[in-house]
C-alpha positions in Angstrom: 83.3 -5.6 -43.4 85.3 -7.0 -40.3 85.4 -5.7 -36.5 89.1 -5.2 -37.0 88.0 -2.7 -40.1 85.9 -0.3 -37.9 88.1 2.1 -36.5 85.0 3.5 -34.1 85.5 0.3 -32.4 88.7 1.6 -30.9 87.3 4.8 -29.3 83.5 3.6 -28.8 81.2 6.8 -28.4 83.2 8.9 -30.7 80.9 8.1 -33.5 78.6 10.5 -35.7 76.2 11.4 -32.9 73.8 13.3 -36.1 73.8 9.8 -37.6 75.7 6.4 -36.0 72.9 4.1 -37.6 75.2 3.6 -40.6 78.1 2.5 -37.9 75.6 0.7 -35.8 74.3 -1.6 -38.9 78.0 -2.0 -39.8 79.2 -3.1 -36.5 76.3 -5.5 -36.3 76.6 -6.9 -39.6 80.4 -8.0 -38.4 79.0 -9.6 -35.0 76.8 -9.4 -32.0 80.0 -8.6 -29.3 82.5 -6.7 -29.8 85.7 -5.8 -27.6 85.8 -2.0 -27.7 87.1 0.9 -25.4 85.1 3.5 -24.8 86.2 7.1 -24.8 87.0 7.6 -21.5 89.8 4.4 -22.1 87.8 1.9 -20.2 88.1 -1.7 -22.0 84.6 -3.1 -22.4 82.2 -5.2 -24.4 79.5 -4.1 -26.8 76.6 -6.2 -27.6 74.3 -5.1 -30.5 71.8 -7.0 -32.1 68.2 -8.2 -30.5 68.7 -11.5 -29.7 72.0 -10.7 -28.0 71.0 -7.9 -26.5 67.9 -9.3 -24.9 70.4 -12.3 -23.6 72.7 -9.6 -22.3 69.9 -7.2 -20.2 68.8 -10.1 -17.8 72.0 -12.0 -17.4 72.8 -12.9 -13.6 76.4 -12.9 -14.6 76.3 -9.0 -15.9 76.1 -6.8 -12.1 75.3 -2.9 -12.0 76.8 -2.9 -8.8 78.5 0.6 -9.7 79.9 1.4 -6.2 81.3 -2.3 -6.3 82.6 -1.5 -9.7 84.3 1.9 -8.2 86.0 0.1 -5.5 87.4 -1.8 -8.0 88.8 0.7 -10.2 90.1 2.5 -6.8 91.7 -0.4 -5.8 93.7 -1.5 -9.3 93.6 1.5 -10.8 92.2 -0.1 -14.1 88.9 -0.6 -13.0 85.6 -1.1 -15.5 83.9 2.3 -14.8 85.2 5.8 -14.3 83.9 8.2 -11.0 81.6 10.6 -12.8 79.1 13.4 -11.2 77.7 14.0 -9.0 79.9 11.4 -7.4 79.4 8.4 -5.1 76.8 9.8 -2.7 74.2 10.1 -5.7 75.5 6.6 -7.1 73.1 4.1 -5.3 69.9 3.5 -6.8 67.9 0.9 -8.7 69.5 1.3 -11.8 73.0 1.1 -9.8 72.7 -2.1 -7.6 71.6 -5.7 -7.7 69.3 -7.6 -5.9 68.1 -7.7 -3.2 68.8 -3.9 -3.2 67.4 -3.2 -6.1 64.2 -5.3 -5.2 64.1 -3.0 -2.1 64.4 0.3 -4.0 62.6 0.0 -7.4 59.6 -1.5 -5.0 59.6 2.3 -3.3 59.2 3.8 -6.5 56.9 1.8 -7.9 53.6 3.3 -6.1 54.6 6.7 -7.9 54.4 4.5 -11.7 51.0 2.8 -10.9 48.3 2.5 -14.0 45.8 4.1 -11.1 48.3 6.5 -10.3 49.1 7.6 -13.8 45.5 7.9 -14.7 45.5 10.6 -12.3 48.1 12.4 -14.2 46.5 12.3 -17.4 44.3 15.4 -16.9 47.3 17.2 -15.8 49.6 16.3 -18.5 47.0 17.1 -21.5 46.1 20.5 -19.5 49.9 21.1 -19.6 49.9 20.0 -23.0 47.6 22.2 -24.2 49.3 25.5 -22.1 52.6 24.7 -23.8 51.0 24.7 -27.4 49.2 27.7 -26.7 52.9 29.3 -25.6 53.9 28.3 -29.3 51.0 29.3 -31.2 51.7 33.2 -30.0 55.0 32.8 -31.4 55.8 34.9 -34.4 58.2 33.1 -36.4 60.0 29.4 -35.8 60.0 28.3 -32.8 62.1 25.4 -30.8 60.2 22.3 -30.3 62.6 21.2 -27.9 63.3 24.5 -25.4 59.5 25.0 -25.5 57.8 21.5 -25.5 59.9 18.6 -25.8 61.8 19.4 -22.1 59.5 21.7 -20.1 56.4 18.9 -20.7 58.3 16.1 -18.7 60.4 17.7 -16.6 56.5 19.5 -15.2 55.5 15.8 -15.1 57.9 14.3 -12.8 58.1 17.8 -10.8 54.5 16.8 -10.0 55.5 13.5 -9.2 58.2 14.7 -6.9 56.5 17.6 -6.0 59.1 20.2 -7.1 57.8 23.8 -7.6 58.0 25.8 -10.7 61.1 27.8 -9.5 62.9 24.4 -8.4 61.8 22.8 -11.9 63.3 26.1 -13.5 66.3 25.5 -11.7 66.7 22.1 -12.1 66.3 22.4 -16.1 69.1 24.3 -16.5 71.7 22.6 -14.3 71.0 19.2 -15.8 71.2 20.7 -19.0 75.0 21.7 -18.6 75.3 18.9 -16.8 74.3 16.4 -19.2 75.9 18.2 -22.2 78.8 16.6 -23.9 82.4 17.3 -23.6 85.7 16.6 -24.6 88.8 14.9 -22.6 88.6 13.5 -19.1 87.7 16.1 -16.8 84.4 17.7 -16.9 84.2 21.3 -17.5 83.9 24.0 -14.3 80.3 24.7 -15.8 79.3 20.7 -15.9 80.8 20.7 -12.2 79.4 23.8 -11.4 75.9 22.5 -12.2 76.3 19.4 -10.5 77.4 21.4 -7.3 73.6 23.2 -7.9 71.9 19.7 -8.2 73.6 18.5 -5.3 72.8 21.7 -2.8 69.1 21.5 -3.8 68.4 17.9 -3.6 70.2 18.2 0.1 67.8 20.6 0.9 65.0 19.0 -0.3 65.3 16.2 1.6 66.1 17.9 4.6 62.5 19.2 4.3 60.9 16.2 3.6 62.4 14.4 5.8 61.8 16.9 8.8 57.9 16.7 7.2 57.4 14.0 4.6 55.0 15.1 1.8 52.0 13.6 0.1 54.5 13.2 -3.1 57.1 10.2 -4.6 59.9 12.9 -1.9 57.7 12.2 0.9 57.5 8.6 0.1 61.7 8.1 -0.3 61.4 10.7 2.8 59.5 7.8 5.3 61.4 5.3 4.1 64.7 6.7 5.6 62.8 7.5 8.1 61.6 4.3 9.4 64.8 2.8 8.4 63.7 0.7 5.0 66.5 2.8 3.0 69.3 5.7 3.9 69.5 9.3 3.0 72.2 8.1 0.6 70.0 6.1 -1.3 66.9 8.8 -1.2 69.2 11.4 -3.0 70.7 8.9 -5.5 66.8 7.7 -5.9 66.3 11.7 -6.7 68.5 12.0 -8.9 67.4 9.4 -10.9 64.5 9.8 -11.0 64.6 13.4 -12.4 67.1 12.0 -15.2 65.1 9.3 -16.0 61.8 11.1 -15.6 62.3 13.9 -18.2 65.9 13.7 -20.2 64.5 10.3 -22.0 61.0 11.5 -22.6 62.4 15.1 -23.7 64.4 12.8 -26.5 61.5 10.6 -27.2 59.4 13.5 -28.4 62.1 15.5 -30.0 63.3 12.8 -31.9 59.8 11.3 -32.8 59.0 14.8 -34.0 62.1 14.8 -36.4 61.6 11.5 -37.6 57.8 13.1 -39.2 59.6 15.7 -40.0 61.9 14.1 -42.3 59.3 11.6 -43.3 56.6 13.7 -44.8 54.0 10.8 -45.3 54.3 9.2 -41.9 53.3 12.6 -41.0 50.7 13.2 -43.1 49.4 9.5 -41.9 49.1 10.7 -38.4 47.6 13.6 -38.8 44.7 11.9 -41.6 44.0 9.0 -38.4 45.2 10.2 -34.8 44.3 7.1 -33.6 47.7 5.7 -35.0 49.5 7.6 -32.4 49.8 5.1 -29.8 51.5 2.7 -32.1 53.5 5.3 -33.5 55.3 6.3 -30.4 56.2 2.5 -30.1 57.7 3.0 -33.7 60.0 5.8 -32.9 61.0 4.2 -29.6 62.4 1.6 -32.2 63.2 3.7 -34.9 65.7 5.9 -32.6 66.0 4.9 -29.4 66.2 8.2 -26.9 68.5 5.0 -24.9 70.5 3.9 -27.3 72.8 2.2 -25.2 72.2 0.5 -22.0 73.2 1.9 -18.5 75.8 0.5 -16.9 77.1 -3.3 -16.5 79.6 -5.3 -15.9 80.4 -9.0 -15.6 80.9 -10.6 -12.6 82.4 -14.0 -13.8 83.3 -15.0 -17.3 80.5 -14.8 -19.3 79.2 -15.8 -22.6 76.6 -14.2 -24.9 75.8 -14.8 -28.6 78.3 -17.3 -28.4 81.6 -15.1 -27.2 83.0 -15.4 -23.6 83.2 -11.6 -22.0 85.8 -12.1 -19.0 84.9 -11.2 -15.4 85.8 -7.4 -14.3 85.0 -5.9 -17.9 82.2 -3.3 -18.5 79.1 -4.5 -20.6 77.4 -2.4 -23.0 74.5 -3.1 -24.9 73.2 -1.0 -28.1 69.8 -0.6 -27.9 69.6 1.1 -30.6 70.9 -1.3 -32.7 68.8 -4.0 -31.3 66.1 -1.9 -32.9 67.4 -1.8 -36.5 68.0 -5.6 -36.2 67.0 -7.0 -39.7 67.4 -10.3 -38.2 64.2 -9.0 -35.8 62.1 -6.7 -37.9 61.3 -6.2 -41.7 62.7 -3.3 -43.3 64.4 -1.8 -40.0 65.6 1.6 -41.5 62.3 2.3 -42.9 60.0 4.6 -40.2 56.5 3.3 -40.4 54.0 4.3 -38.3 51.7 1.6 -40.1 53.9 -0.9 -37.7 52.2 -3.1 -35.8 55.7 -5.3 -34.0 56.5 -3.2 -31.0 59.0 -6.0 -29.4 62.0 -3.2 -29.1 64.5 -2.9 -26.7 64.0 0.7 -26.2 62.8 0.7 -22.1 64.9 -2.5 -21.8 64.3 -6.1 -20.8 64.2 -8.4 -17.3 64.1 -6.8 -13.9 65.7 -3.3 -14.7 62.9 -2.7 -17.5 62.1 0.7 -17.1 59.9 1.7 -14.3 58.5 4.9 -16.1 57.9 3.7 -19.3 54.3 3.5 -19.0 54.1 7.2 -18.1 57.0 8.0 -21.1 54.4 6.4 -23.3 51.5 8.2 -21.9 53.0 11.7 -22.3 54.1 10.8 -25.3 50.9 9.9 -27.2 49.2 13.4 -25.2 52.0 15.2 -26.7 52.0 14.1 -30.1 48.4 14.0 -30.7 48.3 17.1 -29.2 51.1 18.8 -31.3 49.3 17.1 -34.7 45.8 17.8 -33.5 46.9 21.9 -33.2 49.9 22.2 -35.8 48.9 19.3 -38.8 51.2 21.6 -41.3 54.3 21.5 -39.2 57.5 22.0 -40.8 61.4 22.3 -40.2 62.2 25.8 -39.9 66.0 24.4 -41.4 67.9 21.6 -43.5 67.8 18.3 -41.9 71.1 18.6 -41.7 71.2 21.2 -39.2 70.1 19.2 -36.6 72.3 17.8 -34.0 71.8 15.2 -31.4 74.2 16.6 -28.7 71.9 16.6 -25.5 72.7 14.0 -23.4 76.4 12.4 -23.2 75.6 10.7 -26.8 76.0 7.0 -25.3 73.6 6.3 -22.7 71.5 9.4 -23.4 70.9 10.9 -27.2 68.5 13.9 -28.4 68.3 16.9 -30.5 69.7 20.4 -28.3 67.0 22.3 -30.6 64.2 21.5 -33.2 63.3 24.4 -35.1 59.8 24.5 -37.0 57.2 26.6 -38.5 54.2 26.1 -37.3 50.6 25.9 -39.4 47.5 27.6 -38.3 45.5 25.9 -35.8 42.8 23.5 -36.5 39.5 23.7 -34.5 40.2 21.9 -30.6 42.4 19.6 -29.3 42.1 15.9 -29.6 43.7 15.4 -26.4 41.1 13.0 -24.6 43.5 9.7 -24.7 42.3 6.5 -23.4 44.9 5.2 -20.7 45.5 1.7 -22.7 49.1 1.0 -22.0 
């Protein structure tokens, strides 16, 4: 199959969100780099395959400066990015800038994600997992593991890091679910606009309170940085927005996607139940097999860039298909097979280079504790619906991909919970 025979290349993102992998494989087979048009009409170059993706993710000629791209779009009317919600005031965080600003902003957030800081969170994560499983165990009939487990766990953890109380977490969960829901057409629906307004109002109020009286949490750290001139208020708000999205959505999808993969591969589920020591390796396999971030975040070429032998012209957006890289047959043997015994962990699900995910260690820790606890408590877990009824429509489907719900039947509890997971990542 050649690139010209693949209709989806003319509207990249309009593919089957529930199972995009056959298409990804076809496009990769046709070549590692393709000129495409995104759903919003913006031209982009799509990079697939492990080696090409790794090259692009760390290429100095690819910029992440979203504000510069927005300015270009405003000037010529045919830029490389469409301004989305909640707008420019929230577009100055570490994922949307280049060095030296990237170095400065990432450095301010890094203390919240050190190994020692996360070690202090381990017991809190374990107790949250136990509490959520207790609640699920009281249900009469099938339960939704996204709503009752995969979503509240990471939001509780990022809420702890940021010092957001339970009421604030509840409101933000609802708003972000609405904001991140996919939609058709070029303009966001009124519900998404209202959710964006709610988030903007809440984060501005949170910033005001922390700037007046900095707290001993990550928001307080950012507030102190504003007060002493190291970052702007705009950078603080942008960072808060980005940390919440990255801190909950991706981990929710990692847990949900991983559980779905196990429930549709019973032999792999049985292997984990029989040997919980495989869970850390299984988490890496879930990241490779069904990446929660199937495409990289925003990049564009500031000059003519050559990736895998193809010249990408200056001024064009570049999207790296991380999901396709995870199933590249040139890198992984039997790439479309889920194997919790797989020893290779060299996926690109957390990116590569200076923008490698800051929260990767936290996501791994949460996932290991979540899967260990869930399978210890409910080893006979089964799907409550036919697999064809599972839909990956939590997120925009391009950069973010997760299940909207995961109905399951729980087994009778086993004795005790094996939540004493060593912090090894």
